[in-house]
C-alpha positions as CSV (number, residue, x, y, z in Angstrom):
1,M,9.2,-13.9,-11.0
2,T,7.5,-16.8,-9.7
3,V,6.8,-17.1,-6.2
4,E,4.6,-19.3,-3.4
5,G,2.9,-17.1,-0.9
6,S,2.5,-17.3,2.5
7,A,-1.1,-17.9,1.8
8,G,-0.6,-20.5,-0.6
9,I,-1.2,-18.0,-3.6
10,R,1.3,-18.5,-6.4
11,L,2.5,-15.7,-8.6
12,S,3.8,-17.0,-12.2
13,D,6.0,-15.1,-14.9
14,V,5.0,-11.8,-13.3
15,T,7.5,-8.9,-14.7
16,L,6.3,-5.7,-14.2
17,D,8.2,-2.3,-13.7
18,I,6.8,0.2,-11.4
19,P,7.2,4.2,-12.2
20,N,8.4,6.3,-9.9
21,T,5.8,8.8,-9.9
22,G,2.1,8.6,-9.0
23,I,-0.3,6.0,-7.5
24,T,-0.1,2.6,-9.4
25,T,-2.9,0.3,-8.4
26,L,-2.9,-3.7,-8.5
27,L,-6.5,-4.8,-9.2
28,G,-8.0,-7.8,-8.8
29,P,-10.1,-10.3,-6.9
30,S,-9.6,-11.7,-3.6
31,G,-7.0,-14.6,-3.9
32,S,-5.4,-13.1,-7.0
33,G,-1.9,-12.6,-5.6
34,K,-2.2,-8.4,-5.4
35,S,-1.2,-8.9,-1.7
36,T,1.6,-11.2,-2.3
37,L,2.9,-9.3,-4.7
38,L,2.9,-6.3,-2.5
39,R,4.6,-8.4,0.2
40,L,7.3,-9.2,-2.1
41,C,8.1,-5.3,-2.4
42,N,9.7,-4.8,1.0
43,R,10.7,-8.8,1.2
44,L,7.8,-9.8,3.4
45,E,7.9,-12.7,0.9
46,V,10.4,-14.0,-1.0
47,P,10.5,-15.2,-4.5
48,S,11.1,-18.9,-5.2
49,G,12.3,-17.6,-9.1
50,G,13.5,-14.2,-10.5
51,S,14.5,-11.3,-8.5
52,V,13.1,-7.9,-7.2
53,Y,15.1,-4.7,-7.3
54,F,14.0,-1.3,-6.0
55,R,15.9,1.3,-8.1
56,G,18.3,-0.9,-9.9
57,R,19.1,-3.0,-6.7
58,E,18.2,-6.5,-5.8
59,L,16.0,-6.3,-2.5
60,A,18.3,-9.5,-1.4
61,S,20.9,-7.1,-1.1
62,F,19.1,-4.8,1.5
63,D,19.3,-5.3,5.3
64,P,15.3,-5.5,5.7
65,L,15.2,-2.8,8.2
66,E,17.2,-0.3,5.6
67,L,14.6,-1.8,3.3
68,R,11.5,-1.2,5.4
69,R,12.7,2.7,5.8
70,Q,12.5,3.5,2.4
71,V,9.7,1.5,1.6
72,G,7.0,1.9,3.9
73,M,3.9,-0.5,4.2
74,V,0.4,0.3,5.8
75,F,-1.7,-2.9,5.8
76,Q,-5.2,-3.4,5.4
77,K,-6.4,-3.6,8.9
78,P,-4.7,-0.9,11.1
79,V,-2.3,-2.3,13.5
80,L,-1.5,-0.4,16.8
81,F,0.1,-1.3,20.1
82,A,-1.3,-0.6,23.6
83,G,0.0,3.2,25.0
84,T,-0.6,6.5,23.3
85,V,-0.4,7.3,19.7
86,R,2.9,9.0,20.6
87,D,4.3,5.6,22.0
88,N,3.0,4.3,18.3
89,L,4.8,6.6,16.1
90,A,8.1,6.0,18.4
91,E,8.1,2.4,17.4
92,A,9.1,3.6,13.8
93,D,11.9,6.4,15.2
94,G,12.4,6.2,18.9
95,V,14.7,9.1,19.0
96,A,12.1,11.2,16.7
97,G,11.1,14.8,18.9
98,D,8.2,16.1,19.2
99,R,8.2,18.0,16.0
100,R,9.0,15.5,13.5
101,L,6.0,13.2,15.2
102,E,3.9,16.6,14.6
103,D,4.8,16.8,11.3
104,A,4.3,13.2,10.3
105,L,0.5,13.3,12.1
106,E,-0.3,16.7,10.1
107,R,0.8,14.7,6.9
108,A,-1.8,12.4,7.6
109,A,-4.0,14.9,8.5
110,L,-4.7,14.3,11.9
111,D,-3.5,17.4,14.5
112,Q,-0.7,17.3,17.3
113,S,-3.4,16.9,20.2
114,F,-3.6,12.8,18.5
115,L,-0.2,12.6,20.0
116,D,-1.6,11.8,23.6
117,R,-4.6,10.1,22.9
118,P,-4.8,6.4,23.7
119,A,-4.3,4.4,20.7
120,G,-7.5,2.0,21.6
121,E,-9.8,5.0,21.7
122,L,-9.2,5.7,18.0
123,S,-12.1,5.4,15.4
124,G,-10.9,2.5,12.4
125,G,-10.2,5.7,10.4
126,E,-8.0,7.8,12.9
127,A,-5.8,4.2,13.6
128,Q,-5.6,3.6,10.0
129,R,-4.2,7.4,9.2
130,V,-2.2,6.9,12.6
131,C,-0.6,4.1,10.8
132,L,-0.2,6.2,7.7
133,A,1.9,8.5,10.0
134,R,3.8,6.3,11.6
135,A,5.0,4.9,8.2
136,L,6.4,8.4,7.2
137,I,8.2,8.7,10.5
138,A,10.9,7.5,8.5
139,G,10.7,9.3,5.6
140,P,10.2,6.6,3.0
141,D,10.8,6.7,-0.7
142,V,8.0,4.5,-1.6
143,L,4.5,3.8,0.2
144,L,2.9,0.5,-0.5
145,M,-0.9,0.6,0.6
146,D,-2.2,-3.2,1.1
147,E,-6.3,-2.0,0.9
148,P,-6.1,0.4,3.5
149,T,-9.5,1.1,3.1
150,S,-11.4,-1.8,3.1
151,S,-12.6,-1.8,6.8
152,L,-13.0,2.3,6.7
153,D,-16.9,3.8,6.2
154,G,-17.1,6.4,3.3
155,P,-15.6,9.5,4.8
156,A,-12.6,7.8,6.1
157,V,-12.3,5.9,2.6
158,S,-12.9,9.8,1.0
159,R,-10.2,11.3,3.5
160,L,-7.1,8.4,2.6
161,E,-7.7,8.6,-0.7
162,R,-7.3,12.5,-1.2
163,L,-4.0,12.1,1.2
164,G,-2.6,9.2,-0.9
165,R,-3.0,11.6,-3.9
166,N,-1.4,14.4,-1.8
167,L,1.5,12.2,-0.9
168,A,2.0,11.2,-4.4
169,D,1.8,14.4,-5.8
170,G,4.1,15.3,-3.2
171,G,6.8,13.0,-4.4
172,I,6.3,10.0,-3.2
173,P,5.2,7.1,-5.3
174,I,2.3,4.8,-3.9
175,V,1.7,1.2,-4.7
176,W,-2.6,0.6,-3.9
177,V,-3.9,-2.6,-3.7
178,T,-7.3,-2.6,-4.2
179,H,-10.5,-5.1,-5.8
180,D,-12.6,-1.6,-6.1
181,L,-12.8,-0.6,-9.8
182,A,-14.3,2.8,-8.4
183,Q,-11.4,3.3,-6.6
184,M,-8.9,2.6,-9.1
185,R,-10.8,5.0,-11.2
186,R,-10.2,7.9,-8.3
187,I,-6.6,7.5,-7.7
188,A,-4.6,5.3,-10.0
189,D,-2.5,7.2,-12.4
190,R,-1.4,3.1,-13.6
191,V,-3.2,0.1,-13.2
192,A,-1.9,-3.2,-13.1
193,I,-4.2,-6.1,-13.0
194,L,-3.9,-9.5,-11.7
195,L,-6.4,-12.8,-12.0
196,D,-5.0,-16.3,-10.8
197,G,-1.7,-15.1,-10.0
198,K,-0.7,-14.2,-13.4
199,L,-0.2,-10.4,-14.5
200,R,-3.2,-9.5,-17.3
201,H,-3.2,-5.9,-18.0
202,V,-0.8,-3.0,-17.0
203,G,-1.5,0.5,-19.0
204,S,-2.9,4.0,-17.9
205,E,-6.3,3.0,-18.6
206,L,-8.3,-0.3,-18.1
207,P,-8.0,-2.4,-21.3
208,V,-10.9,-1.9,-24.2
209,D,-10.5,-5.5,-25.9
210,A,-10.0,-7.8,-22.9
211,D,-9.4,-11.9,-22.9
212,P,-12.8,-13.5,-22.0
213,A,-11.3,-13.7,-17.9
214,L,-10.4,-10.7,-17.7
215,T,-13.6,-8.9,-19.2
216,R,-15.9,-11.3,-16.9
217,F,-14.2,-9.6,-14.1
218,L,-14.1,-6.3,-14.7
219,E,-17.9,-6.9,-15.5
220,G,-18.2,-8.6,-12.3
221,V,-16.8,-5.7,-10.6
222,D,-18.7,-3.0,-12.1
223,A,-22.0,-4.6,-11.2
224,D,-20.8,-4.6,-7.8
């Protein structure tokens, strides 16, 4: 697969099968193509060569809204609309009753009292969990997480990582983008490493005998 991303990042000759269980992390430095690859998975980007498939069906054959109900996404920075948390959750499903909204909040470790909280009064960690609850409203088969903890503090990071683990263990596979090697070690069942738009490693563990460029990246991340 080849794609010229909207940010000018070019992926080339990427072939990757993502398992239907657990957490797969996409690891790599800024500009390596991680977010572009993730965006390909729900048609926010379209490949200029090759194809992307979801459970044996080419993404180009999906209605985008149908696809995004099945493949939920949580972005790097939480984006909430004006109004209450209830209003924001209703954007995902306008006919969902309070029970479903409360269930989604509970799965995102928020209690029902948040439903009538103004979205603008939430902390960064709370806002990100509301975004996760909003993604869960549609009952997705898969979750895509694009560096969801990058703007959060330590306790909020730990909470979101635990939520991700619980969701994956409960049957929703997750693809989680990160540039943080320590986070990858905490959450990943499988890791794919991108450097300069190319897939350099896929496996359940980090490579032992890596090529020089990959070694430099891993050593640099460890030094951080």
